[in-house]
C-alpha positions as CSV (number, residue, x, y, z in Angstrom):
1,X,0.2,0.1,0.0
2,X,1.4,3.4,-1.2
3,X,1.2,5.7,2.2
4,X,-1.3,8.1,3.4
5,X,-1.1,11.7,2.3
6,X,-2.1,15.3,4.9
7,X,-5.1,15.2,2.5
8,X,-8.5,13.5,2.5
9,X,-8.0,11.1,-0.1
10,X,-9.6,7.3,-1.9
11,X,-7.2,5.3,-3.7
12,X,-8.9,2.5,-6.0
13,X,-10.9,2.0,-3.9
14,X,-13.2,-1.0,-3.9
15,X,-16.1,-2.6,-1.8
16,X,-18.9,-5.2,-1.7
17,X,-21.9,-5.5,-0.4
18,X,-23.6,-9.7,0.2
19,X,-20.7,-10.1,-2.8
20,X,-22.1,-7.9,-4.9
21,X,-18.7,-5.8,-6.1
22,X,-20.0,-1.4,-5.9
23,X,-17.0,0.4,-5.7
24,X,-14.7,-0.9,-8.5
25,X,-11.6,1.1,-8.3
26,X,-12.0,4.5,-6.8
27,X,-9.9,7.5,-6.6
28,X,-10.5,10.7,-5.1
29,X,-8.9,13.5,-3.1
30,X,-10.1,16.0,-1.4
31,X,-8.3,19.0,-0.6
32,X,-8.3,21.0,2.8
33,X,-10.3,24.3,1.3
34,X,-12.1,22.6,-0.8
35,X,-15.2,21.2,-2.1
36,X,-16.2,18.3,-4.9
37,X,-19.1,17.6,-5.8
38,X,-19.3,13.8,-7.3
39,X,-22.6,12.9,-9.0
40,X,-24.1,10.0,-11.5
41,X,-27.1,7.8,-12.4
42,X,-29.5,6.2,-9.8
43,X,-27.2,2.2,-8.9
44,X,-23.6,4.4,-10.1
45,X,-22.5,3.7,-6.2
46,X,-22.2,7.2,-4.2
47,X,-24.2,6.7,-1.6
48,X,-22.5,3.4,-1.3
49,X,-19.5,5.1,-0.8
50,X,-20.3,7.4,1.6
51,X,-21.2,4.5,4.1
52,X,-18.3,3.4,3.1
53,X,-16.2,6.4,4.0
54,X,-18.0,6.2,7.6
55,X,-17.1,2.7,7.7
56,X,-20.8,1.1,7.5
57,X,-20.7,-2.4,8.6
58,X,-23.1,-3.8,6.1
59,X,-19.5,-3.0,3.2
60,X,-17.1,-5.1,2.3
61,X,-14.0,-3.2,1.3
62,X,-11.4,-5.6,-0.7
63,X,-9.6,-3.4,-1.9
64,X,-7.6,-0.3,-1.7
65,X,-7.4,2.7,1.0
66,X,-9.1,5.8,2.7
67,X,-7.1,8.1,3.8
68,X,-7.1,11.4,6.0
69,X,-5.1,13.1,8.5
70,X,-2.2,11.0,7.3
71,X,-3.2,7.5,8.1
72,X,-5.2,4.4,6.4
73,X,-9.0,4.4,8.7
74,X,-10.1,1.6,7.6
75,X,-8.7,-0.6,9.5
76,X,-11.0,2.3,12.6
77,X,-14.6,1.9,13.2
78,X,-17.2,4.3,12.9
79,X,-17.0,6.0,16.2
80,X,-13.5,7.0,15.8
81,X,-13.7,8.2,12.2
82,X,-16.4,10.9,13.4
83,X,-13.3,11.9,16.6
84,X,-10.9,12.2,13.7
85,X,-13.5,14.2,12.2
86,X,-14.8,13.5,9.5
87,X,-18.7,13.8,9.0
88,X,-21.9,12.0,6.6
89,X,-24.6,13.6,6.7
90,X,-27.4,11.3,5.9
91,X,-29.4,11.1,3.0
92,X,-32.0,10.0,5.5
93,X,-31.7,11.0,8.5
94,X,-32.9,8.8,11.7
95,X,-35.5,9.4,14.5
96,X,-33.6,9.0,18.3
97,X,-36.8,8.7,20.7
98,X,-35.6,9.9,23.9
99,X,-32.3,11.8,23.6
100,X,-33.0,15.2,22.7
101,X,-31.4,17.2,20.0
102,X,-29.0,19.2,22.9
103,X,-28.3,16.0,25.3
104,X,-27.2,14.6,21.7
105,X,-25.2,16.5,20.6
106,X,-23.8,18.3,23.9
107,X,-22.7,13.7,24.4
108,X,-21.1,14.0,20.1
109,X,-19.2,17.5,21.1
110,X,-17.2,16.0,24.4
111,X,-16.6,12.8,22.2
112,X,-15.0,15.0,20.0
113,X,-12.4,16.6,22.1
114,X,-9.2,15.5,23.4
115,X,-8.5,14.2,26.9
116,X,-11.9,13.6,28.0
117,X,-12.2,17.5,28.4
118,X,-16.3,18.5,28.1
119,X,-17.1,21.0,26.9
120,X,-18.7,24.0,28.5
121,X,-22.5,23.8,29.0
122,X,-23.0,26.6,28.7
123,X,-21.5,28.0,26.5
124,X,-22.2,25.8,24.3
125,X,-25.4,26.2,24.4
126,X,-25.2,29.6,23.3
127,X,-23.4,28.5,20.0
128,X,-26.2,26.1,19.1
129,X,-29.0,28.6,19.9
130,X,-26.9,30.7,17.4
131,X,-26.6,28.7,14.5
132,X,-30.4,27.2,15.4
133,X,-31.2,31.1,15.1
134,X,-28.8,31.1,12.2
135,X,-30.6,28.3,10.2
136,X,-34.0,29.8,10.7
137,X,-35.2,26.4,13.3
138,X,-37.8,26.6,16.7
139,X,-35.1,27.2,19.7
140,X,-38.0,24.9,20.9
141,X,-35.9,22.8,18.7
142,X,-33.1,22.0,21.3
143,X,-35.3,19.8,24.0
144,X,-37.4,17.4,21.3
145,X,-36.3,14.2,20.3
146,X,-33.4,14.1,17.7
147,X,-35.8,13.9,14.6
148,X,-38.6,11.7,16.1
149,X,-41.6,13.5,14.3
150,X,-39.4,16.0,12.0
151,X,-40.5,16.7,8.1
152,X,-38.1,15.6,5.7
153,X,-37.2,19.8,5.9
154,X,-36.7,20.2,9.1
155,X,-34.0,16.4,9.3
156,X,-31.9,18.1,6.5
157,X,-31.3,21.4,8.4
158,X,-31.0,18.7,11.9
159,X,-27.9,17.6,9.9
160,X,-26.9,21.3,9.5
161,X,-26.6,22.1,12.8
162,X,-25.0,19.0,14.1
163,X,-22.1,19.8,11.6
164,X,-21.8,23.8,12.8
165,X,-22.0,22.2,16.7
166,X,-19.5,19.4,16.3
167,X,-17.2,22.0,13.2
168,X,-15.6,18.4,11.4
169,X,-12.5,18.9,9.3
170,X,-14.3,16.4,6.2
171,X,-17.9,15.8,4.8
172,X,-19.4,13.8,3.0
173,X,-23.7,15.1,2.1
174,X,-25.2,12.1,0.3
175,X,-28.6,14.2,-0.8
176,X,-29.4,16.2,1.5
177,X,-31.1,19.1,-1.2
178,X,-33.3,15.8,-1.6
179,X,-37.1,16.6,-0.4
180,X,-36.3,20.4,0.0
181,X,-38.1,23.2,-1.0
182,X,-36.6,26.5,-2.4
183,X,-36.6,28.0,0.6
184,X,-35.4,24.8,2.2
185,X,-32.0,24.5,0.3
186,X,-32.0,28.4,0.4
187,X,-31.2,28.1,3.8
188,X,-29.7,24.3,4.0
189,X,-26.9,26.0,1.9
190,X,-26.4,28.8,3.9
191,X,-25.7,26.4,6.7
192,X,-23.0,24.5,4.6
193,X,-21.7,27.8,2.7
194,X,-21.3,28.6,6.5
195,X,-18.8,26.4,7.4
196,X,-16.2,26.4,4.3
197,X,-13.6,27.6,4.4
198,X,-9.6,26.8,4.6
199,X,-9.4,24.4,6.9
200,X,-12.3,22.2,6.0
201,X,-13.4,20.0,3.0
202,X,-16.8,19.1,1.2
203,X,-17.5,15.8,-0.4
204,X,-21.4,16.4,-1.8
205,X,-23.0,13.7,-3.3
206,X,-26.3,15.8,-5.2
207,X,-28.0,14.7,-8.7
208,X,-29.3,17.9,-9.4
209,X,-27.8,21.2,-11.0
210,X,-30.6,23.7,-8.3
211,X,-27.8,22.8,-4.8
212,X,-24.5,23.7,-6.7
213,X,-26.1,27.3,-7.4
214,X,-25.4,27.8,-3.5
215,X,-23.2,25.8,-2.7
216,X,-20.3,26.3,-5.6
217,X,-18.0,22.5,-6.3
218,X,-14.4,23.7,-6.8
219,X,-14.3,20.1,-8.7
220,X,-16.9,17.8,-10.4
221,X,-16.7,14.0,-10.5
222,X,-18.6,11.3,-12.1
223,X,-19.1,8.2,-11.4
224,X,-20.3,5.6,-13.2
225,X,-20.3,2.1,-12.4
226,X,-18.4,2.1,-9.1
227,X,-15.4,4.4,-11.2
228,X,-14.8,7.7,-10.6
229,X,-15.2,8.3,-14.8
230,X,-14.4,11.9,-15.9
231,X,-13.4,14.5,-13.5
232,X,-13.5,18.4,-13.8
233,X,-14.7,22.3,-12.7
234,X,-18.0,23.7,-12.0
235,X,-18.8,24.1,-16.1
236,X,-19.9,20.4,-15.9
237,X,-23.2,20.7,-14.5
238,X,-24.3,22.9,-17.0
239,X,-23.7,20.0,-19.6
240,X,-25.1,17.6,-17.6
241,X,-28.2,19.3,-16.3
242,X,-28.0,19.4,-20.5
243,X,-27.5,15.9,-21.9
244,X,-27.9,13.8,-19.4
245,X,-24.7,11.4,-19.0
246,X,-25.5,9.5,-22.6
247,X,-22.6,11.7,-23.9
248,X,-20.0,10.6,-20.6
249,X,-20.5,7.1,-21.2
250,X,-20.0,7.6,-25.0
251,X,-16.8,10.3,-24.4
252,X,-15.5,8.7,-20.7
253,X,-17.2,5.3,-20.3
254,X,-16.3,3.1,-22.9
255,X,-14.0,1.8,-21.9
256,X,-14.4,1.3,-17.9
257,X,-17.6,0.4,-18.9
258,X,-16.3,-2.5,-20.8
259,X,-14.2,-3.9,-18.0
């Protein structure tokens, strides 16, 4: 295996589900301060990639590396990856009845601090309320059970609230725009853009151009049949919207898809 650098990097990653290969040699590097968008047709492996990055036990990694902060993280449990500063925003966030938003986030923030140090409860709650106001969330949500009875849009805002509160170094967002109306999309995008900066890397998985109108990617990658077959700049978004994925198959995917 090659050495791991300091940035987030995926090298020749292969993964299967119940013996069926899904990822077939994914290569991708996201430097700090960069926003990368990942697009591709249904069934290409986008959500599988997000799950594998976070260490979902339902997927078997059969080859390659995922490097972060100078080490291969494939031997780490999901919790350890989160403590290193990796965050996954789910396409379908789950509810946790009995655990309030405040309790969940305070526990997570404490877990990420080195040496067992605790975050000041007063300072944390003050900051959390500021983030909720920024995301135009009802302050009463702080005492509600996490995602329990939340609408789809409320769940997605809660994902962004978690990111703002936990301040990860690298985030994967799996179709966060799914099911959002235009107002909710603008608010969610505003929250994501607040995190974008020189010490934060973002991999944004999406099907649609509309989210990329508000979050400007530095690079865009097209995933097909378990491999990234083409990469470019934000100008690719418009071409995909106009022509779909047929031109990608014709120009870039022949050799890959034939293997």
